[in-house]
N, C-alpha and C positions, 0 to 999 in steps of 0.2 A: 381488738385491733384487727383491721381488715387485711386479708391476704392480698397478694398481687393479683391473683385470679379474680377475687371478688371486686377489686377495683376496676379491672378491665371490663368485667361483665356489666357493672353499674354504669360506667361511662358509655359503653356501647348501647345499653338500653336507653340512656338519656338521648344519645345521638339520634335514635330512631324517632324520637318524639319531636325533634326540632325541625322547623320548616326548611332551614338551610342545609340540613344533613342529607346525605344520599344513602344508598345501601352500604352495608358493611363490606369493606374491601379487604383484600389479603393484607397481612401485616407488612408494613413498610420497614425494611431494615434500617434505613436512615432515621426514620422517626423513632424506632426502638432504641437506637444508639443515643439519640437526643434525650429520650426519656431516662435512660440509664445515667447519662451525665447530669441531668437535672436532679435526679434522685441523690446522686453522690454529693452534689453541691449543697442540697438541702440538709443532708445529714451532717456534713462538715460545718455548715453554717450554724446549726443548732448546738454544736459543741463549742464552737469558737467564740461566739459573741458573749455568752455569759462569763467566760473566763478572761476576756480582755476588756470588757466594759468597766468603767470606773465604779459603777454601783454594784457590780457583781450579783445582779438579780438573776436567780436561777430560771431556766426555761421551764416554767410551771404554769399553773392555771391563771395567774395574774397576767403574765405575758401573753398567754393564749387568748384570753378575753380581749386584751387590747388589740392584738393582731387581727382578731376576728372583726372587731369594729373598724379598725384601720382599713382593712381590705375592702369591706363593703363601702366605706366612705370614699376610698380611692376610685371606685367604679361609679358610684351614684352619690356624689357629695351633697346634692340638693334633695335627696330622697324623693325622686320623681319618676324613676324607671321601675324599680322593684315594687311589688305589692307587699303588704304586711305578711300575707300568707307565704310569700317567697322567703322572707326573712325568717319566719317561724320554721320553715322547712329545714333550715340549717342551724336552728337554735341549739340542738342537742350537741353540736360540735364546738360550741363556744369555748369550752374549757378542755377540749380534746386535741386541739391543733398542735400543741407542744408534743404530744405523743406521736401524732402523725408525722410531723416534720423530722422527728428524731430517727424515724425509719425510712425517710425519703418519700413518704406518701404525700402526693400533691393533689389528690383527688378533690379535696374541698375547693381549691382554687380553680381547677378545671371545670367542675360542675357549676360553680357560682358564675364563672365567666361565660360559659355556654348559655346559661339562663339569662344573663345580662344581655348578650347579643340578641337573644330571642326577643327580649323586652324592647330593645332599641329598634329592632325591625318592626315591631308592633306600633311603636310610637311614630315611626316614620310614616307608616300607612295612615295613622290617624291624622298626623300633621298635613299630609297630602290632601285628605278630605276637608280639613278645616280651611286650608288656603283656597280650595276650590269653591267653597260656599261663601267665603268672605266674612267680614266683621261689621258690626254696628258700632261706630265710634261715638255715638251720642249717648249711649247707655252709661250711667255713672256706676262704675264698679271699680274694685281695686285688685291689684296683684301682689300677693305676698312673695317677694323674691327670696327672702332669707329663710330657707327651710333646713338649714344644716342641723338644727336641733329638733325639727318637727318629726312626727311619726310618719312612717311610710303610709301611703293611701291604703285604706282598708278594702276598697272595691275598685273594679275597673271603672265604674261610673265616677267615683271620686277622683281617680287618676285622670280621667278624661277632662273633668272640670278644671283640674290644676293645669293641664296642658292647654286647654282652650285659653285660659288667662295668660299663660306663658307665651304662647304664640301670638296672641293678640297684642301683648306687650312689645314683642319684637317687631311686629307689623307696624304698630303705632310709632315706635322709635324711628323707623324708616320714614314714615310720613312727616314726623316732626323735623327730622334732619332736612328734608326737602323744603318744608315751609320756612325754616330758619335761613336756609340758603337763599331762598327767594327774597325774604325780607332784607337780607344783607347784600343782595344783588351779587351773590357769589355763584359762579357757574359750577354746578355739581361735577365732580371729577369721577370718572368711572373707576371702580376698584378693579384690581387685577386678580382678586382672590374671591374664593367663596368663604363667607364668614362662618366659622364653625360654631358648634354648640357652645353657648356661653357658660362660664363657670362663675360662681358667686365670689366676688372679691372679698378678701378678709379685711381690707382696710380701704381708706379713701384718701390718697395724698393730693393735697392742693385741689380739692374738689371744685372750687369756684373757677380757678384758672383753667382747669381741665375741661370744664363745660364749654369754654370758648374754643378750646382745641377740638372738642367734639363737633362744634358747629362747622369748623373748617375741615373736619374729616370727610373723606370722600364718601358721598352717598351713591347708591346704585345708579348706573346710567339709566336714562329714560327708557331705552329699549329693554332693559332688564327690570321687570316689575318687582315690587317688594315681595309678591307671592313667589315668583321664580327665584329670587335671591335667597329667601328663607328655605324654600324647598331644597335648593341645591346644597345648602350648608349641612342639613341633616342627612342627605344622601351621602355626602362625603364622609361624614362621621361614621355611618354604618359601613361604608366600604373599608375605611381604615381599620375598624374593629375586626371585620371579617378577614382582612389580610394580615392581622397581627400573628407573630410567630411565638414559639414556645419560650424563647429567651425573654421576650417582652413580658409574658405572663409570669415567668419565674422571678424576674427582677421586681415586678410589681408586688408579688406575694411575699418575697423575702424582705422587701422594703417595709411592708406592713409589720413584720416582726421586728425589724431594726428600729422602726419608729416607736415601737412599744417600749423601747428603752429610753430614747430621747429623740427629739426631732432632727438632730444633726447626725445621728448614726444612720448608715445606709449600706446596702449591698450593691457592689458594682460588678457587672459581668465582665468577662475577659475582654470583650470588645470595647467596654467603657472604661477600663482601668487607665488607659492613656489620657483620659479626660478627667481624672479624679480631681486634680487641682483646677477646678473650673475658673476660679478667680484669676489664677496666673495665666491659664490658657487664653482666656478671653482678653486679658490685659496685654497679650503679646500681639496676636493678629486677630481681630474680631471687632466687636462693637464696644468692648470695655464695660461689661456689666457682670455683677455677681448674681448668679441665678440659683434658685432652689425649686424643687418640684412642690406644687401645692394645688390641690383641687383639680388635678389632671393637667395643669398648665405649667409653664416655666415662669415663675414669679421673679421679678427684678427686686432683689434684696437691696442693692445699692449700685450706684454708678461708680466705676473706677475713675478717680481723678485723672484728667488728662486724656481720657479715651474719647473715641468718636461720639458716644452717647452723651458724655459729660460736656463736651465742647459744643454740642449742637444747641443753637440759640433760637431755633424756629419755634413758632407757636405749637405746632404739632410735633412732639418729640417724646422720647422715652423718659420715664420718670420712675423713681423708687415706688414700688407697690404695684406697678403695671404687670399684667399677665400676658405673655406671648402665647398665642394660640395657633398661629400659622406663620410659615416662613417661606420665602421665595427668593430666587436668585435673579436680580435685575428684572428683565422683562419676561422671564419664564413664569409659568403658572405657580401660584402659591400653594404650598402643601399644608394641609390641616395637621397640626402636631398635638392636638388635644389627646391626652392619655398616653403620649409617647414617653419612653424613658428619657430622663434628662440628658444623658450623654448623647442620645440620638438627636435631640433638639440642638444641643451645642454643636454637633457635627454639621448641621445645616447652617447655623449662624456663623461659624468660623469659615474662613476662606482666605484667598490670596489678597495681599495688600492692594488696595485700589479698586477692588471689586465691590459691587453694590448688593446689599441684602435688603429685602423688603419684608416687613413683619406686620401681621395683623395683631392688634393689641387691645385687650380689655383695659380701659383706663382705670387706674386705682381710684379715681375720683367717682366712678360710676358704681354705686352700691348695688344696682340691679343687675349689672353685667349685660344689659340689653344692647348698649351701644358699643361700637368699637372705633378705633382709629387706625390708620395705616401710617407706619413710620418706616422711612427708608434711610439707610446710613451707608457711608463708604467705609469699608473695613480699613483699619489702619493700626499702627502700633501706638500703644500708650507712650507718650513722650514724657520722660522723667522730669523735664523742666516744668511741665504743666502740673506735676504733683508736688513740686518743691514749695517749701515755705515761702510766703510772701509777706510783705509788711508795708505799712504806711503810717504817717504821722498825722494825727487829727488834732485840730484846735477847736475846743468847744467853750461855750460861755455858760457859767452856772447861774443860779437864781440871783446871785448878788452882783452879776455883771462882770465877774472876774473870768479871765481867759486861762484855759489850761491846755498844755501841750501833752498829748497822750500817744502812746504807741500801740498799734494793733498788728498782731502776727497771726496770719491765717495759715493753718496747717491742715491740708486735706487728707494726709495719710502719714503713717509712720514708716517711711521708706528707708532703704539702705542699699548700697552697692554690694551685692553679695559676692561678686568675683574680685572686687578691689578693696583691700583692707588698709592700704597706705593712705593716711589722711592727706599727705602732701601730693598724692597723684592728681593730675589735673582733671581726671574724670571721676574722682571719688565724690560720692554724694551720700549724705545721710541726713535724716530729719534733725537729729540732735546737733550735728555739726553746723547745719545751715541756720538753725534757730540760735545757736550760740553766737554765730557771726552777726546775725541780725540784732541780737541783744546788745552787742558791743556798739553797733551803729546807732541804735536808739539811745543808749546812754551817752554817747558822744554828742547827740542832738539835745541832750538834757531833757528828756521826757520825764513827766512826773509819775507815770505809772504805765503798766503794760497789760494789754488784754491778749491772752493766748486763746485764739478762736478755734475750738475743736468741733464746731458744728458740722454735721454730716461726715465726720471722720470715722470711718468704719474700722480703724485699727491698722494692723500691719506687724512689724517686727517687735517682738517682746523685748529684745535687747535695747531697741531704740526707746521704748517706753521707760525702761530703767534709766538709761542715759539722760532722757529728757527730764525726768524727775530730778536727777542729780544736778541739773543746771541751776536748780533753785534751792538746794539744801547743801549742807556741808557733806556729811556722810550719813548713812543709816539705811535701814531696810526700806524697800520700795513696794514689794509685792510678795505674797506667799503662794506657792503652787502645791496643791495636794494631788498626789498620785495614789495608787492603790494601797501602798504600804507606808507612805511617809509624807511629811509636809516639809517642803524646802523654802527657806527664806532667801530671796534674791536681793542683795543690797547694792547701793551705790557706794563705792569705796573711794571715789575721787573727792578729796577735800576742797577742790576748787569750786567756786560758784561763779556762774556767768551773770547772775542778776540777783540782787538782794532787796530790791525795791518793791513798791506796791504792785500786787499781781492779782488779776481776775482771770479765771478760766471760764470760757463761754461754751456751753454744751447744749445739745438737744436730743431728741429721741433717736436720731441716727448716729449719735456718738457711741461707739461700741468698742469692746475688747481693750486694745491698748489705750484708747482714749479714756476709758473708764478706770484703768489702772493708774494713769497719771492724775486724773481729776480726783480719784479717791485718795491717793497718797498725799497729794498737796492739801486736800481738805483735812485729812487726819493729822497732818503736821501743823495745821493752822497756818500754812504758808501762803495760801491763796483763798480768795473768796470765789465760790463757785456760783455762777449765774446761768440761768437758761430755763428750758422747759421743765415740766413736772418731774421728769427723771430721764436718765439715759437709757440706752437700749436694753441692757440687762443680760448680755451674753458673757457668762463667766466660765466657759468650758473650752477645752482644747481637744481637737480631733487628730487621730493618727490613722494612716493607711496600713492595714494588716492583711497579708495574703492568707487565703483559706488553707493553702498548702503549698508545697514546692511546685505543684502542677499549676501553671498559670491559666490553664483552661477553666479552672474552678472559680476564677475571679478573686475579688478582695472585699474586705470590709473597710468602710470609713467609720471609725468607732471612737466614741468619747473616752479618753483615757486620763484626763486631768482636769482640774478646775482651779480658778484664780480666787484668792482671798486678799482683802485689804490688810494692811499692817495692823489695823485695829481688830482683825479677826473676822469681819463680816465678808461674806461672799458678794461679788457683784452680780451673781446669777439671779435673774428675775427682777430683783429690786434695782439694779443698776446703782447709780449715784444720784442722790437727791440734792439739787442745788440749794445753797443757802438763801438765795433770793430767786423766786420763781417768776419768770415772765412767760406766760403760756404761749404756745405756738399751735398752728393747725395740726402738727404731728401728734400733739397730746390727745387728740380725739380720734386717732386712727389706730388700727390694730397692726402696729409695725414692730413691736418689741418682742422679746423672748417670751413674755407672758401671753402672747397671742397665739403661740404655737401649741400643738397638741403634745401631751406627755412631756413637758419640760422637766429637767432635773430640778428638784425643789431647792429653795434657798437653804443655806446652812451656815454654820460658823465654826471656826477653829480657834484655838487659843491665840490671843494677840501676841505679837512679838514685841520685844522691848524696843522702844523708841522714845526720843525726847522731843516733844512738840516745840515748834519754833515760837508760836504765839497763841494766845487764847483769844479767838475772835468772837466768842459767844457774847461778849459785852457790847460789841459794835454792830453785830448783825441786825438786832431789832430796829435800831434807829435808821440804818441804811434801808432796811426793808420798808419801813413806814414812809420814809421819804420817797422811795420809788413808787409806792402805791399812790401817794398824794400827787406826784407828778403825772402819773398815768391817768388818774381820775380827772385832772384838770386839762388834759390834752384832747382837743377835738379829733386829732388823728388817731389817738389811741381809742377814742370812743368808736370811731369807724372800724378800727381794728377789732374791737370787742364784738361789734356786730358781725364781722366776718367770722370770728371764732364761734359765736353762737350759731350762725348759719351752718358752719361746717359740722358742729356737734349735732344739730338737728337732722342734717342729712344722714349722718352716720347712725343716729339712733332710730331713724325711720326704717321700717321694714316693709312698707307697702308703697306702690306707685299707682297713681290714678290711670284708669284705662279709657277715659273719654278724652277726645281731642281738645276740648276747650280747657279743661284743667291742666292737661299735659303741656299745652302751648304756654299757658300762664306760668307754669313752673319753669319751663325752659327759658322764657324771657327774663324771669327773676334771677335765674342763675347766671344768665349772660351779663346782667348788670353787676352781679356779685363778682364775676370774673374780672371786670374792669377795676373794681375796688381792690381785689387781690393783687392785680398787676401793679397798681400804684403804690401799694404798701409793702409788698414783699417780693422784690425782684429776686430771681433764683441765682443769678450770677452778677458779680460786680460789673458795672458798666451798662446794665440793662436800662437803668433809669436815664432820663434826660440829664444833660450836664448840669442844669440848674438845680436838680433835685437829687443828684447822686449822693451828696453827703448825708442826706436825711432820708433816703429811700428805705434803708434797712432800719425799721423801727426798733427791733430788738437790740441791734448793735448801738443805735443812737442812745437808748436808755442805759445800756451797759456802760457807755462812756461816762454818762452822768454819775452812775454808781461808782465807777472807778475814781472820778474826780473827788467825790466826797470821801471815799475810802482812803485815798492818798493823804488826805488832810488829817487822818486819825493817827494816833501813836501806835496803833496795832499793825499798821500796814507793812512796816519794814522788818525783815527777818532779824530777830535778836540773836538767835543761835547760842545763847548762853543762859537760858532761863531754867535754872535748877528748881525754882519755885513751881513753875508750870509742870515739870516732870513729876513733882511730888503730888501736885493737885490732881493730875490726870494720869493715874497709873494704868498699865495695861489691863489690870483686873477691872477697873472702872469702865474702860472701853468695852470689855466683854459683857459686863452687866448691862450697859446701855443697849447693846445689840440684843441681848436676851429679853429685855423689857419691850423692845420694839417688835419681837417676833409674834405674829398672829397666833392666837390660841385656837 
């Protein structure tokens, strides 16, 4: 174990070797006080997180190894700055960081960060030379953009070759944007920002449509050459790193340890505690987006229903999976926020109502991270009425020519009026109350069945999820919650039912948390047919804010303290809910779910609780599934849709981009055509399609209506609620055995 003196000597010796360092100066009392506070925070953190986290994993070699990897990845996520020799230099501390942090020793983080800044400075010098010499765009070569799992370059020469291709790729992307603008007769708009260093996206949302957005994205103005544009972005990144403070480094380092437990746990400094509930803060005054730190950027996990970003219907807009790398205020210069703590990025995004925020964004659709788009939004409050459940009645014709009247309820969030509990109050709103009212209206209109559309619903109130499930069953358990010492069963105790008829729940990869609780419970009861993408999001954990001590200057932990389980005993963690009938969507080919995050809590199961299934749908599911597949196979529009899915998959599977102008232009034009196909098949918001095609623009919903019409005609569709035979045939133990058999070995 190193003494404090040894640590100071080694850090001072390293500083003498770095280009940006000056001569040793006299000790700074303020800096010393900051070091002491950081040391206290680290010690308290190392004791607090193992005792509060759900998994109770000790602060040992396993956590140390993960934190070591996480920290290097947080600095150099594409493995392009450090050399292998740099990594080897710190290898002996891979399993020692737990011992260091327990004594408040932060020397590993300080040394690694100082070396990182040196490497960034060297890369900037190399980039400057590359841009001076120019590139030959006729040479056929490729750029491997996805290096997250690649080894660090072994030599400076190997690193130089990686960077030559990287910068050539960025230069070429600027040329392609200009050519596309000329072909489309679009006047390039000057950006107000310097585009920072790109990070590799972990997913690609709506790739085809986003390519069209990229075409409309502002290209550098004519007076600012691609060379100057790229040169400036790396200069700004270097300046930001050199100006970073101790709090920034401490937060990044402790986050590496927190993420060793699971991706949702984190450390929040004292200045960031007020922003801990980012979803709520941004849904009040801001852009209306749930953000999380990933690859040094602020990744958009989802858009808050009714917020400015969600209501934006322009071609160039913010989408789930995008990464915000720079933020500016109206006409002021945009600030590079790559590598910033999330709370500082949120601080720039939030602001007064009616003010304008401008963001540079790496589109989720661009797997190379080479192109960006500029999104501006007017800050506003999320309007509750925009989150509220909505409905419509659809009349469709089946294969026999018979017409069916069906109800569709779209629920974007599980909302509730926290301050108003009186149901009769005129301002009272809740998801379950609104859906109950809608169900009465639909039944009065004599619909034959109902679709509860939970696509893109990221969750919300747990109580609303319980009440929502209760609308479709008499009474019974709805979800199980496991904490450190116990498992609680949360039931619906209200025997009243709002609707007992044929029910389909529609989900996708962005259906998470409370949506998964409702879909899972109704599937376990046999109360509804689940239709949608290959599976839901898979977030089955609960986070709590815990202070490190009574001293607020030490900050807090956002730590995972509980997990959800279905009444059948299976967790929704990682696996989510698998639909009974799968209709693939582009989200199925993107890394958007819990299983795409590092160190997720593994799937598990608890004992099933006692419940009485409403119906056994196993007998009807195969015939409904086969009929749906036959309809899709015979549909020209679904054939086009499948081409779209195949292209999205190919783009996400590809890890290289061509570096010659001819192939790159051909790729861009092909993706532009694909964008038009995407727009015609999958409008993101209702009403985007032309009036003549509005009823059939949403292919997934269109097919789900056909499934519901067939389902409604079966004897299994209506809730029997008195099936003793079923409860004997499907005991809780059998549900448990089903889950164990499905567990990967």
